[in-house]
N, C-alpha and C positions, 0 to 999 in steps of 0.2 A: 791553797784552794784551786789554783790553776792546774797543779799536778793531779789533784783528785779528779777534776773534770776530765782531764786528758785520759786518765786510766779508765774512768767510767765510760767515756766515749769509745775507747778501744775495746773494752769488754763488750759493749753493746753491739759494735760492728761485727765482732767475732761471733757473738750469739746469733745475730741476724744471718750470717753466712751459714752457721750450723743449721738454722731453720730451713734455709733454702736447699741445703743438701739433703734434708730428710723429708720435708713436707712439700707437697704440690697437689693442689686440688684440680681434678679433671673429671668431667662426665664423659665416660669413655665409649660405651656402647649400649644399645637398647636391645634387650633380649625379648623374644616373644613375637606373636603375630600382631600386626598393626591393629589398633583399636578403631572400630567403626570404619572399615575400608569402604570407599565409595567409588573407586575407579581402578582399572587394571590395564596395563600396557605391556607389550612384549616386543623385543627387538630380536628377530632371528639372526641378524648379522652380528650383533654384539653378544647375543645369548644372555640378555639381561631382562629381568622382570621388574616392572615399576608398579608400585601400589600407592594410590592416593587415598587420603583419609578425609573425614568430614571436618577435622580440625585444621586442615590446610597443610598437612605433612606429606612429603613425598619420600618414599624409600625405594632404593634400587638394590636388587639382589642378583648376585652372580654365582660363581663357584663358592663352595664353603669357605667362609672367611672374607668374602668380597661383599661389603655392604656400604652403602652411602645413604645419607639422610639429609633432607632439607626441610625447612619450615617457613611458611609464609608469615609475614609480620601480622597480617590481618587474619582473624579467625574465620576464614572462608573455606567452604568445602570444595575439594577437588572432585569435579564431576566426570571428567574424562582425561585420559592420558594417552598420548600417541607419540611414537617415535617417527620423526620426519627427517628426510635428507636436507642438508644445507641449512638455511636460516630463515626465520620468520620474524616479522617486525610487529605488526598490529592487525587486529581484525577489521573488516570493513564496518561502515556505520550501519549496523543492522540492529534489530531487536535482540532479545535474549536468545543465545544459541542453545539449542537443546540436543543436537546430535552433530558429531564430527566424523568424517571419513577421510583418512589419508590414503589417497589412491596409490596403487602399487607401482605406478609409473614414476613416482617421486616428483611429478610435475604439477599435480592438482591436489587441491584440498576442498572438500565439499562440506558446507556448513548448513545444517538444518536449523530453522528458527521456530519460535513459538507461534509465529503467524502462518506457518505452513510453507513458507518459501525455502528454496534451497539455493544457496549462493555458491558459485564455483570460483575458486581463487587459485591463481597461479603462484607457485613457489619456485624459487626462493624469494622473489620480489614481492610476494603477497599482493599482487595486482588482481583486482576483481575483473573477471571475464563476463561482462554484462550480457553478451550475446548468448552465453551458455547457461545463464541462470534458469532455474526451473521455478516458475511461479505457480501459485495456487490456481489461477485462471487457466493456465495451459493444461493442468491436470484435469480440472473439472470439465473442460470442453470435450474430453475424450473418454469419459466414463458415462454410464447410463444416467439419464436425467432422473429416473424414478429412485435411484439410490442417493443421488446428491440432494435433490429437492432444494430446500432452503437451508440445509444444514451446512455448517462450515466443517472443513476437514480437521480443523484445529492444528495443533503443533506437530512437528516432525519428531517422531519418537526414536527412529533408528534409521541408519543408512548402512547398506551392505553392498559390497562389490561381488559381482557374479564370478565365482572362481574359474568358470570355463570361458568366460568372455569378459575381460576387464573393462570393456567399453559399455557394459550394462550395469546399472545400479538399481538396487531394490530400495524403494522408499516406503517406510511404514508410518502411518498417521495414527493419531489418537483415536479417531472414530473406528478404526479397524480396517481401513482401506490400505492395501499394499499395491504399489505400482512399480512395474519393471520398466525403467527408463533407458532409452538409447542415447548416449552422450553424443554420438556422431550425427544422427539424423534428427535429434532434438524432438523426439516424440516417444510416447509410451508404446511398448511392445505388447504388454499384457497387464491386466489388472486383476486383483483378487479381492472380492467383496467379503467383508467381515460380518456375514449374516449368520454363520453357524456358531452356536454356543458351544462352550467346552463340554466334552463328554463327561458326564458324572460317573466316575468309576467307583464301584463299590469296594469296601474294605476287604482285603484278602484275609480270610480267617481259616485257612487250611494249613495243614502241616507241610513242611518242606520235604519233598521226596527225592530230589536230585540236586546236586551241587557241581558246578564246574569252575575250575580255576584257570585263568589265562594270564600270561606274562608276555612282556615285550622285550626284545633285545635292542630296540632303538636307544641311542644314547639320550641321557637326560638333557632336555633343551636349555635349562637355565644353568649354564656353566661358564659364563663369561668372566673376564678379568683374571688377574693373577694375585695370589695371596703370598705376601712376603713376610708374614708374621712368623717368628721363630717358634719352635716347639715350646709349649708351656713348661716352666721349671717344676711345677707340681700339678697334681690332679685335684681339681676343685669339684666338689659335690654340692649341689643345691637341692634342698628338700622343701617341698611345698605341701601344706595340708589343705584339704578341700572340704566343702560342706557335705559331700556325700560319703564321708568317712574314708577317703582314699588319701594316700601319701604318694607323691610322685617324686622320683629321683631324676635329677638332671646333671649331665656332665657340663659344668660351667668353666672348664679349663681355658677355653678360648673364646673367640668372638661368637661362634655358633653355640647355641644352647641345645644339646642333644638329649632327647628323652631316653632314659636307660631302663626304667623299671617302674611299674605301678603296683602299689600295695593297697589292698582293700581290707578294711577292718570290719566291714558289715557282716562278713561270714561268721563272726563270733557271736552275733546277736540275732534275735528274732525280730524281723522287720515286716512292714506291710507288703514288701515285694516278694515274700516267700509264697510258693504255690499253695493253694488251699483247695483240697479235694471237695470240700462242701460246695464250692462255687459251681462245680460241674455236675452236681447231683440235683439238677432241676427236675421239675415234674415232666412227665412224658407228653402231656397235652399243651405244654407251654410253647407259644409261638410269638415271635421268632425264637428259635432255640439258641440262646446266648451261651457261648462256651469260652472260657479263658484259655487261649492257646499260647500265650507268651507274655513277656513283659519287656518293654523297652522304654527306659526313662533316663535321659542324660542328666537330669537333676534329681536330687533326693527329696522325697516327700517328708522325710523325718529329719528335722533340723538337729535332733539330739546326736546324730552321727558325726556332726561337724568336728574337724580336728582343730584344736586351739593351740596346743603346744607340742613340740617335737624335740627330742634329745637323742642324738646318735653317738655311740662310742665307736669310732672308726678302728680302734685297736682290738676290741673284743668281739665285735659283731652283734652287740646288744642294742636294741632300740626301744625307746618308750615313747608312746604317743598318748595325749590326753584330749578328751572330748568335751562337748558342750554339756552333757548330762552327768558330769562327775565321774566318768570312766577313765581309768588309766590302764593301758595295755602294755605289757612287757613282752617283747618279741626277740627271737634269736634267729640269726642267719643260718639257714640250712640248705645244702645243695640238692637235697632230694625231697620229694613230697612225703608228707607224714600225716597220719590220722591220729589226732590227739584231742583230749578234752581240755578246755581252758578253765583252770581252777580260779574261782572267784572268791574274793575276800571283801566283806562289807565293813567299812570303817565309819563309825558314827562320830562325826566331828563335833557335834553338840554335846557329846558325852553325857547324854541323858538329862540335860538341863530342862527344867520345866518352864512353861510360859512361852515357849517358842513353837510356832506351827508353820511348817513349810507350805507356801502357797503356789509354788512354781511347778515345773514340769516333773513328770514321773521318770524314774530311771529306766534304762533299757533292760530288757530281759535277756539273760545269757542262755545260750544253747547248753543244755545239759548232756546231750549225746555227743559222741566223738565227731569231729569235723575233719574232713580231708583238706589240708592246706597245701597249695602248690609249692614248688621250690622257691626259696627266697626267705623273707622274714616271716616267721610263723609265731603267732601268739601262744604263750603257754601260761601266763598268769594275768589276772585282772583284779584291779582294786576299784571298788565301787564306793564313792563317797556318799554319805548321807548327812544332810540333804544333797540331792543330785544337782548341785549348782555347777556353773562353769568353772573348770580348772584354770586358775590364773597363774600358776607357777609350777614348774617341775625341775628336778635335778637328778641326774643319774651318775652313780659312782660304780663303775663296772669292776673296779679292783676290790671294793668292799661288798659288791653285789647288793646294792641298796638303791632304792628310788624314793625321793622325797616329793611330795605333792602338796599343793595349797589351793584353797578356794576362798570365798568371801567369809567363810565361817571358821577357818583354822587351817592347820597343816598337820601332816602325818609322815611317818617313815615306814617303809615296807621292805622286808628282807625277801627278795625273790629267789634266794638260794634255798631257804627253809620254808618259803611260802607262808609267812606270817607277818603280822604287823608288829612294829617295835614301839612306835611312839604316836600318840594322838594328842594334839594341843588345840584347844578351842580359843580363838582370838576374838570371838564375837563380843561386841560391846552391848550392854543392855539397851542402848539407844539406837543400835543398828537394826531397826525394824525393817528398813527397806531391803536389807540383805536377805530377808526371808520371803520376798515377793517375786522372786524369779529372776528374769533377765536383768543384767547390770545396767544401771543408769546413773549418770553423773548429775542429774537434775533433781533437786529436792522437790518434794510435794508442795503445792501452793499453800496447803493448810499449815505445814510446818514453817514455811517461810513467813506467813502472816503472823503466826503465833509468836515466833522469835522477834519479829519487828515490834509487835505490841508490847512484849516483855521489855525490850530495850527502851521504848518510849516511857513505860510505866516506871522503870528504874530511874531514868533520867529525871522525871518529874518529882519522884520521891526524894532524890538526892538534892534537887534544887530547893525544895521546901525545907529540908533538914538543915541545909547549910546557909539559908538565907540570912539568918541572924548574925552569923559571925563571918560574913564574907570579907569584911575589912580586916579582920584579925588574920585570915589565912591568905591574903593577897600576896604577901611577901613570899610565903612558902610556895605558892603556885608559880610565881615568877622565877624563883630559884630552880624549881623543877624543870620549867621550860628551858631555862638557860643550860641546865645540865644535859637535857635531851638534845638541844641544838649542838652543843660541843661534841656529844657522842656521835651525832650524824656527820659532823665535820671530820671526825677521825676516820670515817669509812673512806675507802678508795673512791676516786671520782667516777669509776665505771661500775660501781655497785650501788644498790639501794637497800634500804633497811627491810628486813624480812618481817612480815606481819605474822604474829602468832595465830594459830588456827584453833578453833573451838574443839573441845574434846567430844562434843556431841555431833560433829560432822558425820554424814552418812558414810558407811563402808570403812570405818576406821580399822576394823579387824580384817579387811581384805589383805591377803598375802600377795605381795608384789614380786618378791625375789626369794630364792633359796640357794644355798651355797654350802658345799662340802669343803672342809679344810683340815689338814693335819697340822695343828699349831698348838701354841701354849695358851690354854684356857684356865686351868686351875692353878698352876704354878709355873715358874720360869725355868725349871730344870727338866721337866718331862713334857714332851709333846704328845697330844692325844688326838684321835679322830674326833671331829665335831661337825655339827650341823647348825647353820645360821639361817635365820628367817627374818625378813623385813616386811613390815605391814604398811598399810595405807595411813595409819595414824602416827607414824614416826617411831614405832617401836621395833627393836631388834632383839630377838630371842636366840640364845646360844645353848645348845645341848651337847654334852660330852657323850661320846659313844665308846663302848668297850667292845671291840671287834676281836673275836677269837683268832688264834693262829690258823694257818692254812690246814694243819693236821687236825685241828678240832673244830674247823669251821662248820662242818655238816652236823655236829652233835651239840655243841655249846651255843646257847642263844646270844644274840646281840642285845646289849643292855644300854639304855639311854636314860640320862637324868639331866635335869635343868641345871645350868651352871651360871649363866649371865643373862641380864636383861637391861637393855639400854633404852631410854626414852628421850628422843630429841626434844629440845626445849620448844621449838616452834611447831612440832607435830607434823612436819612436812612428810609426805609419803616417801618411803625408802624404795628406790628403784634399782639399786645395785649394791653388792657387797664384794669386796676383794681383800684378801689377806696377802700382805707383802712379807717376804722372808727377811733374813738378817742383812741382806745386801740391797733391800728395797725393790726386789723383783717380784712380780706376781707368782704365786705358787703354780707349778705345772699341772697339766690335766692328768687325770687318772691314767696309769699305764704309759704315759708319755716318756717317763724316765726309763722304764723297763725296756722300751723299744729304742733306746739311745737317740731319741729325738729332742731331748731337753736335758739340761744339767740338773743334778739333784739340788733341791732347795737348801739354802744356807740356814742351818738350825742352831748355830752358835750365837749369833747376834739376836737382838730383840725383834720380835715380829710386830707388825702393825696391822690394824684393821681400818680399811677405808670404807666409810659409809657414804654412799651417794644418794642424796635425797633429791626431790624435785627442785630444790632451791639452793643447795650448797653441797660441797664435799668436805667431809670432816675426817681427820686422821686420828685414831686412838692407838695408844700403846697397849700391848698385851703382855702379861695377863691382867694388868691393873685396870685396863679400860679407862685411862685418863686421856683427856683431850690434848693433842699435841699441836695441830695446826688445822686450818680450814680455808676454804676458798668459796666465796659466794658467786653464784652463777645467775645473778638477778640484775644484770645491767639494764635490761629492758623491762619496763613495767609489764607484768603479766607473763614473763618468760618462765617456762618450766622445763625441766629435764624430762624427756620422753624415752630415750634409748641410750644405753651406755654399754661399752665393751672395751676389752683390753686388746691392744694391737702392738705389734713390734715393727719398728721402723729402722731402716738402714739406708745409707747412701749407695750410689752406684759403684763407688770405688772401695769402700770400706766394708769388710765382712762383719764388723761388730754391729749388733742390734741393740736398740734401746726400746724399753717398754714405755708405753704411754696409754692414756685413757682417752677414748673417743666418745664424745657426747653429742647427742642430737636433741635440740630443744623444740618446743611446740611452735617456735617461730620459723622452723625449718633451717636453723643454723647449725653448722658443725663446729665443735670445739675440740682441739687436741691439747691435752693437759699432761705435763710431764710427771713421771713417777720416780722417786717417792716425794719429790718436793712439792707436788700438786700446784704447779704454776702454769698459767695460761701461755701456751706456745703460739698457736695460730687459730684463726676461726674463719670460716667461709660460709657464705649463703649457699644453700643446696636445694631446698624444697620450698615451694610456695607455702606460706603459713596457712592459706585456705585449704590446702590439700591435706585434709586430716587423715584420710586413708593411706596416703603415701607416707606420712610421718609415722603412723601406727605400724606399717608393714616393714619399716627399715630394719635391716640386719647388717651387722658388721662382721668382717672376716678377721682372721688372726693377723694378717699382714697389711692392714690399712685400707682395704677395699670395702665396698658395701653395695647393697641392693635395696631398691624400694619400688613399689608398684606405682608406675606412672599412669596406668590404666588397668582395667580388670584383666587384661591379657598381655601386659607388657611390663618387664622389669627394666628400670634404669640402673645401669652399673656406674659406679663412680670410684675414684681412687684418691686417697690422701697421701700416697707414698710416691716418691720419685723412683723407687727401685722396682716396685711391683705394679705394673700397669698392663691391663688387658684391653687393647683397643685395635680397631681395624688398621692394618698396614697392607694396602692393596693398590692395584693399578688396573685401570681399564684402558687398553691401548687400541687405538683405531687401526684397522688393517691398512696395508700398503696402498690400496686403491682408494682410500677415503680422504685424500687431501683435496681441498678446493682448488679450482682452476686459477682464481685470482689470488696471487701471493700477498696482495695488500688487504686481504679480507680482515675484518676486525677480530677474527678468532685467533690471529697470530699475536695479538697484544698480550702483554704480561697479565697474568691473573692477579687478583687482589693479594694473594699470598706471596707474590713475588716470583713465582715459578713460571717461566715462559712456556707456552703451549708446545714449542718445539721439543721441550724435554718431556712432554707428556704423551706425544703420539709420533709414530713413524710416518714421515711424509713422503710423497711421490709426485712426479710430474705427470701422472696419467691424466689424459683428457676425460676419462670416464670417472672422475673423482666424485665421491659422495661423502659428505660428513654427516653422521647421524646426530639429530637433535631431538630433544624431548619437548613435546608441546603439551602444556597443561591447560585445562580449562577449569576455572573455578566458578562459583555460583553467581558471579557478578559480570559474566561475559568478559572476564579479564583473561588474556592469554599470557603465559609466561614461558619463555624459552630457556632451555638448559642445554648447553653444549655437553654432550655425553662423552667426556674424557676426563677422568678424575685421577688424582694421586693423593694417597694418605700416607704421610710419613711424619 
């Protein structure tokens, strides 16, 4: 027994070391513009831009790749940001500060308050200069009495320094009064009364006759810091689909997210933004003569154009995008502009079933005339689903030249080489009436909930009356059944809970959640065939065998599909992912990946396995018999459900060998890494707040263990689960030689919390003219926070 425990302990320690070599969770960088910016500051000496947000975040930007980020513990908005020389301790005892002016001399700080007073503070000691304060009474004495009257000037809105004379400050009050104040003579020089209302300028409704373009040769001012990040080992591309029908391409190889290209799909459809000649044919006597002269709208008035799904094949240059109104566009990359007609194919997913009537939105109208598309991705084929419901899943196989698509009513297969449909399968359940009412909703109708509740109550009462007479006779049977259930629950692992079976009449059971192409053994174990797999919201998996002609006959012979397998999960949990593992337990490579020598050929001699990922568990089936081999329950927390799943490859920093794993994100915001093909839990990390539903829904995984999710409508949070592939800022902001403080015992020389002394962070000098830049932040509770602007990220 002792030897067994020793061996087990040694095996576990070796396994833990293996995990540390492969997996490490880090939130690395935030891409995008800060959400809800509330303050802006700039340091000409450091060439840094500081942005404060309403959530209490501060972000510093320098040269490309130089980024720093800080977040207050309290959710307090940053209202102003200023770079100050030397150090600041605390504000004077004043009311709420509404305006801040850092004087160019580096010796004074002016604070405007909500009471109208302006306090003058000496820096770096932050000593209040009471004799230089500007009170409301001093200002009111020197302006016309008929303007002041009994009105208060209210708070100070803004403070500005005269660029021609630094000893003059312009003070702006809420009432509209502006006063030019002399700091030396302590008196106003001039005042400006806010009696003039803004000029109401009419809308310009004339054509543009002339255009001029100007450019500047001045260097870009935000260029501070040094970037020490190495060149990225690969080129990463991030695609985002938007509500106006556009797809944006971003270079995500490094810390900076560079916009590369914007694709618009609205040109293939007739929308409300198209010019209409009838609008300009008004009657001659109509006044005023309204004429439509243009259209500018950053947002789309037609929600049907919204992009829901994107699939790009980086090897062939084919792209497919799916929208809100059941449209699937197939696009091809072209270097030159082309005028062509988009060929539309309508697919009836209901297959003529009677008794169903679509109550949702109408489909988009396709342009019948040729359209001139600019260079880039150009659409050449369109599949329109009927009913025009939201497309919930797509899959592109560029080697077979097919695209699969699914909605809440079923799924289909389209051959974009011959421009015809191959397969249509209706998955709609007769009880899925909500799937015909338009936009998707996970909330049942109150009528249906009440009806089901009363049915359960009625059944329980009938059952009680029926068995009241022989309760004593069946008491032993019930007790035995309870004991058996208790023993079954005890056999479960301690980190798992029992999965509750779902009713077959739950809404949207026919909704297609995932689609997957695979060349595997479906019919027999000796011949592999192309196949299409589909998983639904009701726990069903459909497999269809595809007969794809050879390359010589691909343009003439049609692709044929027929049903081969159908799996129904016992607990009817929604299927969110499907993966086929080859004979060595590795996931099948992407289409054309082997042809480009970027992946090894799949092992076709051993038996293949199908991994079905539902919201509650992972189950491994052998192919082609589809017999259950092993499973892993992911329900340690009550209410935990799988939301996102992806295949990733992990490797250590020293070993070139890669291991495939499954990355899973739950609705609790937790990340799980599961080994393949053993489907054992390796590590798990908390990543996203479970209240952040949009962030969890937007998460996407990369092939090498990284991921993105929306932390705000305009920002992506990037994270990494791998020790080998990490994209993070590695940068330094170094203070110039003349920026060392005079007092060597200044607290800024103390070691930082990370253990790196500041002498290693900045170059020091004994100059008497030394100035150290600091960042002064003002948040909405009159709290000032000081940051020493000299950072190092390594």
